[in-house]
C-alpha positions in Angstrom: 0.0 0.0 0.0 1.4 3.4 -1.0 1.2 6.3 1.5 1.2 9.9 0.5 3.8 12.1 2.1 2.6 13.9 5.2 4.1 16.5 7.5 5.1 15.2 11.0 3.0 17.7 12.9 2.7 16.0 16.3 4.6 13.2 18.0 7.9 12.0 19.3 11.1 10.9 17.6 13.9 9.3 19.6 17.4 8.9 18.2 20.3 6.9 19.7 23.4 9.1 19.6 27.1 8.3 19.6 29.8 11.0 19.8 33.4 10.2 18.9 36.3 12.5 19.5 39.9 11.8 18.4 41.7 9.9 21.2 38.7 9.9 23.5 36.2 7.3 24.7 32.9 7.3 22.8 30.0 9.1 24.5 26.5 7.7 23.9 23.1 9.1 24.7 19.7 10.0 23.2 18.3 12.9 21.3 14.6 13.3 21.7 12.4 15.4 19.5 8.9 16.3 20.6 6.8 18.2 18.1 3.4 19.8 18.2 2.4 22.1 15.4 4.8 25.1 15.4 6.5 23.9 18.6 9.6 21.8 18.8 11.4 20.5 21.9 14.9 18.9 21.4 16.5 17.2 24.3 20.1 15.8 24.1 21.1 13.6 27.0 24.6 12.1 27.1 26.3 9.4 29.2 28.9 12.0 30.5 26.1 13.9 32.2 25.7 16.6 29.6 22.1 17.7 28.9 20.7 20.3 26.6 17.1 21.2 26.0 16.0 23.6 23.3 12.4 24.9 23.1 11.4 26.4 19.7 8.1 28.1 18.9 7.9 29.0 15.2 4.7 31.0 15.7 6.2 33.4 18.2 9.7 33.1 16.7 11.2 32.3 20.1 13.9 29.8 21.1 15.2 29.0 24.6 18.0 26.7 25.8 17.4 25.2 29.2 20.8 24.9 31.0 22.0 24.2 34.6 25.1 26.2 35.7 26.6 25.9 39.2 23.4 24.3 40.4 21.1 27.1 39.1 18.7 26.6 36.3 18.5 29.1 33.4 16.3 29.5 30.4 18.6 31.3 27.9 16.8 33.2 25.1 18.4 32.4 21.8 17.9 34.3 18.6 15.8 32.5 16.0 17.6 34.6 13.3 20.9 33.0 14.3 19.6 29.5 14.1 18.1 30.2 10.6 21.4 31.8 9.5 23.3 28.7 10.7 21.0 26.6 8.5 21.7 28.6 5.3 24.9 26.6 4.7 22.7 23.4 4.4 19.9 25.0 2.4 19.0 23.9 -1.1 20.7 20.5 -0.9 20.3 17.7 -3.5 19.9 14.0 -3.0 21.9 11.7 -5.3 22.4 7.9 -5.6 19.1 7.1 -4.0 18.6 3.5 -3.0 15.1 2.3 -2.0 14.4 -0.1 0.9 18.0 0.2 2.0 17.4 -1.0 5.6 14.7 -1.1 8.3 15.2 1.6 10.9 12.7 2.2 13.7 10.1 0.1 11.9 10.4 2.0 8.6 11.8 0.7 5.3 14.3 3.5 4.7 15.8 5.0 1.5 19.5 5.7 1.4 21.0 8.7 -0.4 23.9 11.1 -0.6 22.8 14.5 0.5 24.9 17.0 -1.4 25.3 20.5 -0.1 26.0 23.7 -2.1 29.6 23.8 -0.8 30.3 20.4 -2.3 30.3 18.4 1.0 28.0 15.4 1.3 26.4 13.3 4.0 25.1 9.7 3.6 21.6 9.7 5.0 18.9 7.1 5.5 15.4 8.5 5.6 11.7 7.8 5.2 9.6 9.6 2.7 6.4 8.8 4.6 6.9 11.8 6.8 8.7 15.2 6.5 9.3 17.8 9.2 6.5 20.3 9.4 9.0 23.1 10.5 12.1 23.7 8.4 14.2 24.5 11.6 13.6 21.0 13.1 16.8 19.4 11.7 19.7 21.9 11.3 21.3 20.0 8.4 18.1 19.2 6.6 16.1 22.5 6.1 12.9 22.1 4.1 13.6 18.3 3.7 10.8 16.3 2.1 11.8 13.3 4.2 12.4 12.4 7.8 16.0 11.5 8.6 16.4 8.1 10.3 20.2 7.8 10.3 22.8 10.5 9.7 26.4 11.1 10.6 28.6 14.2 10.5 31.7 15.7 12.0 31.4 19.2 13.6 33.8 22.1 13.5 35.6 20.8 16.6 36.3 17.4 15.0 33.6 15.6 17.0 31.9 12.8 14.9 28.2 12.5 15.7 26.0 9.6 14.7 22.2 9.5 15.0 19.9 6.6 14.5 16.2 6.7 15.0 14.9 4.2 17.6 11.3 5.2 17.8 8.9 7.4 15.8 5.4 7.9 17.2 2.8 10.2 15.7 0.9 10.5 19.0 -0.4 13.5 21.0 2.1 15.6 22.9 0.9 17.6 25.9 1.3 21.4 25.7 3.1 21.4 29.1 6.1 19.8 27.3 6.9 23.1 25.6 6.6 25.4 28.7 9.6 26.7 30.5 9.5 25.1 34.0 8.9 27.6 36.8 12.2 26.9 38.5 14.2 28.3 35.5 15.4 31.9 35.5 14.9 33.5 32.1 18.0 35.4 30.9 19.4 36.7 27.6 22.1 35.0 25.7 24.4 38.0 26.4 23.9 37.6 30.2 24.6 33.8 30.0 27.9 34.5 28.1 28.8 37.0 30.8 28.2 34.4 33.5 30.2 31.7 31.6 33.4 33.9 31.6 
């Protein structure tokens, strides 16, 4: 049975994550995406204790990073414009060498393709065409993708290799409370946070 493509407008996606740095032990963890309409919550939890939660609201154009510093909890306001600008390097990508039914990931028969960026770099990606992100900002390296990435791998500017593999995709209701800043977090600007981090 063929399904039409549909936007992933509400549900949870859980990725297994592995970070590898030169000469260091691998760090593992999970990256959880919770999505409801224009709201996206991304939570990265690693085995070394690192945790980062980002709350995005595309209707109000707001973005907060929830961090704990010296035992105090902060909701740091980020600039949506900065996040969009960061995505520009990955915009207008092409997919080449597509292979259908490459492997089963999180219960989906995935396609495999080489995502080619405008600077000539490429990333081997496994994905499902059944869904696509309803908000272009959801996946930094796949703006306006017409697929949902299931497995991807890249090396960041610091030489850290990051591997993501979907473990669970559920198109189920997500409570509104998930996207609220908890009451015990102090709201501060990014400039204030940078000042504190010095």
